[in-house]
SERO-4910 file (N, C-alpha, C, O; in steps of 0.05 Angstrom, whole numbers):
BEGIN
 pado doro    nc1    nc2    nc3   cac1   cac2   cac3    cc1    cc2    cc3    oc1    oc2    oc3
  Met    A     -2   -157    406    -27   -144    400    -50   -162    409    -70   -153    420
  Leu    A    -47   -188    405    -68   -206    414    -70   -206    444    -92   -206    456
  Lys    A    -47   -207    457    -46   -207    487    -60   -182    498    -73   -184    519
  Glu    A    -56   -159    485    -67   -134    495    -95   -128    484   -106   -107    489
  Asp    A   -106   -147    468   -133   -145    457   -137   -121    439   -157   -107    440
  Val    A   -117   -116    422   -119    -95    403   -138   -103    381   -136   -125    370
  Lys    A   -158    -86    375   -178    -92    355   -177    -75    331   -191    -80    311
  Tyr    A   -161    -54    331   -160    -35    309   -131    -29    302   -114    -25    320
  Leu    A   -125    -28    276    -98    -22    267    -98     -4    242   -114    -10    224
  Ile    A    -82     16    242    -78     32    217    -50     25    207    -30     28    220
  Phe    A    -50     14    182    -25      5    170    -16     25    149    -31     33    131
  Ser    A      9     34    151     21     52    132     32     36    108     53     25    110
  Ser    A     17     35     87     24     20     63     36     38     42     47     59     48
  Ser    A     34     30     17     47     45     -5     33     38    -31     22     16    -35
  Cys    A     35     57    -50     25     51    -77     43     32    -91     37     22   -112
  Ala    A     67     26    -79     85      7    -90     73    -21    -92     84    -39   -105
  Thr    A     51    -26    -78     37    -52    -79     26    -57   -107     21    -80   -114
  Tyr    A     21    -35   -123     10    -38   -149     30    -44   -171     23    -55   -192
  Gly    A     55    -38   -166     76    -42   -187     72    -22   -209     66      1   -203
  His    A     76    -30   -234     71    -12   -257     41    -12   -262     30    -33   -271
  Pro    A     28     10   -258     -2     10   -261    -10      6   -290      3     16   -309
  Glu    A    -32     -8   -294    -43    -13   -320    -58     12   -330    -60     18   -354
  Thr    A    -70     27   -311    -85     51   -317    -80     72   -295    -72     65   -273
  Thr    A    -84     97   -302    -83    119   -283   -107    136   -287   -115    140   -310
  Pro    A   -118    147   -267   -110    144   -239   -115    115   -230   -132    101   -241
  Ile    A   -100    107   -210   -102     80   -199   -126     79   -179   -128     95   -161
  Lys    A   -144     60   -184   -166     56   -166   -160     35   -145   -142     18   -150
  Glu    A   -174     34   -123   -168     16   -101   -169    -13   -110   -154    -30   -100
  Asp    A   -186    -20   -130   -188    -48   -138   -169    -55   -161   -171    -77   -173
  His    A   -150    -37   -167   -130    -43   -187   -114    -68   -179   -108    -71   -155
  Pro    A   -107    -85   -198    -91   -109   -190    -64   -101   -177    -51    -82   -185
  Lys    A    -57   -116   -158    -31   -111   -144    -10   -130   -155    -13   -154   -156
  Asn    A     12   -118   -164     34   -133   -176     60   -119   -169     73   -108   -187
  Pro    A     67   -119   -144     91   -104   -136    116   -114   -149    120   -138   -154
  Ile    A    134    -96   -156    159   -103   -170    183    -99   -153    205   -109   -159
  Ser    A    181    -84   -131    203    -80   -113    200    -96    -87    177   -104    -80
  Thr    A    221   -101    -73    220   -114    -48    203    -98    -28    187   -110    -13
  Tyr    A    205    -72    -29    189    -55    -12    159    -59    -17    144    -63      2
  Gly    A    151    -58    -42    123    -62    -50    113    -90    -43     91    -94    -34
  Lys    A    131   -110    -47    123   -138    -41    118   -141    -11     99   -155     -3
  Thr    A    135   -129      6    131   -133     35    106   -118     44     92   -128     62
  Lys    A    101    -95     33     76    -80     40     52    -97     32     33    -99     48
  His    A     52   -108      9     30   -125     -1     27   -150     17      5   -157     24
  Met    A     49   -162     24     48   -186     40     36   -180     68     20   -195     78
  Ile    A     43   -158     79     32   -150    105      2   -145    103    -13   -153    121
  Glu    A     -7   -133     81    -35   -129     77    -50   -156     76    -72   -158     87
  Glu    A    -38   -175     63    -50   -202     61    -51   -215     89    -71   -228     96
  Ile    A    -30   -212    104    -29   -223    131    -51   -210    149    -64   -223    165
  Leu    A    -54   -184    146    -75   -170    161   -103   -180    154   -120   -182    172
  Lys    A   -107   -187    129   -133   -199    122   -137   -226    137   -159   -231    146
  Asp    A   -116   -242    139   -118   -267    153   -123   -262    183   -138   -277    196
  Tyr    A   -110   -242    194   -114   -235    223   -143   -226    228   -154   -231    249
  Lys    A   -154   -212    209   -182   -204    212   -200   -228    214   -218   -230    231
  Lys    A   -196   -248    196   -212   -272    197   -207   -288    222   -226   -298    235
  Ala    A   -182   -291    230   -175   -308    253   -180   -295    280   -189   -309    298
  Tyr    A   -175   -269    282   -176   -256    309   -194   -232    311   -196   -220    332
  Gly    A   -207   -225    289   -225   -202    290   -211   -175    289   -222   -155    297
  Leu    A   -186   -174    280   -171   -149    279   -182   -132    256   -182   -141    233
  Asn    A   -192   -109    263   -201    -90    243   -178    -72    234   -163    -62    251
  Phe    A   -174    -69    208   -151    -53    199   -158    -37    174   -178    -43    160
  Ile    A   -142    -17    170   -144     -2    145   -115      2    135    -97      7    151
  Ser    A   -111      0    109    -85      5     97    -86     32     83   -102     36     65
  Leu    A    -69     50     91    -67     76     77    -45     74     57    -22     69     65
  Arg    A    -51     77     31    -30     75     11    -22    103      2    -39    119     -7
  Tyr    A      3    109      6     13    136     -1     24    137    -29     38    118    -38
  Phe    A     17    158    -43     26    162    -70     43    188    -70     33    210    -66
  Asn    A     69    184    -76     87    207    -79     84    226    -55     80    250    -58
  Ala    A     87    214    -31     83    229     -7    102    253     -4     96    272     10
  Ala    A    126    251    -16    145    272    -13    141    294    -34    154    316    -32
  Gly    A    124    290    -53    120    310    -74    140    307    -97    158    290    -96
  Ala    A    137    324   -116    154    323   -140    166    351   -145    153    371   -138
  Asp    A    189    352   -156    202    377   -164    186    389   -187    180    376   -207
  Leu    A    180    415   -185    165    428   -206    180    428   -233    167    430   -254
  Asp    A    206    426   -232    222    425   -257    223    397   -269    234    393   -291
  Gly    A    211    377   -255    210    350   -265    236    335   -261    239    313   -273
  Glu    A    254    345   -245    280    331   -241    278    306   -223    293    287   -226
  Ile    A    259    307   -204    254    284   -187    223    281   -184    208    300   -190
  Gly    A    215    257   -176    186    252   -173    175    236   -196    190    229   -214
  Glu    A    149    232   -195    136    215   -215    132    230   -241    124    253   -241
  Asn    A    139    217   -263    135    228   -290    115    210   -305    123    188   -313
  Arg    A     91    218   -308     71    202   -321     70    205   -351     54    193   -365
  Asn    A     88    221   -361     89    226   -390    109    207   -405    113    210   -429
  Val    A    121    188   -390    139    170   -403    127    143   -406    140    124   -417
***
């Protein structure tokens, strides 16, 4: 990316960077405390991108997806906020 002078990046992140949320709905400034390897790697990459912005001027945005696949209307799969 540096060699090709890429200045903009859209990163596909995840709500897994937040871990178990302290409050819902989750706001962008909510503390990040990932509990899964998946969430940890997404969070780590976001931190690396911040460093790349400082060092190389890379502009980026992280899109965090929440339940992108949807939930079953019967509640058999998906997020259950009532527990």
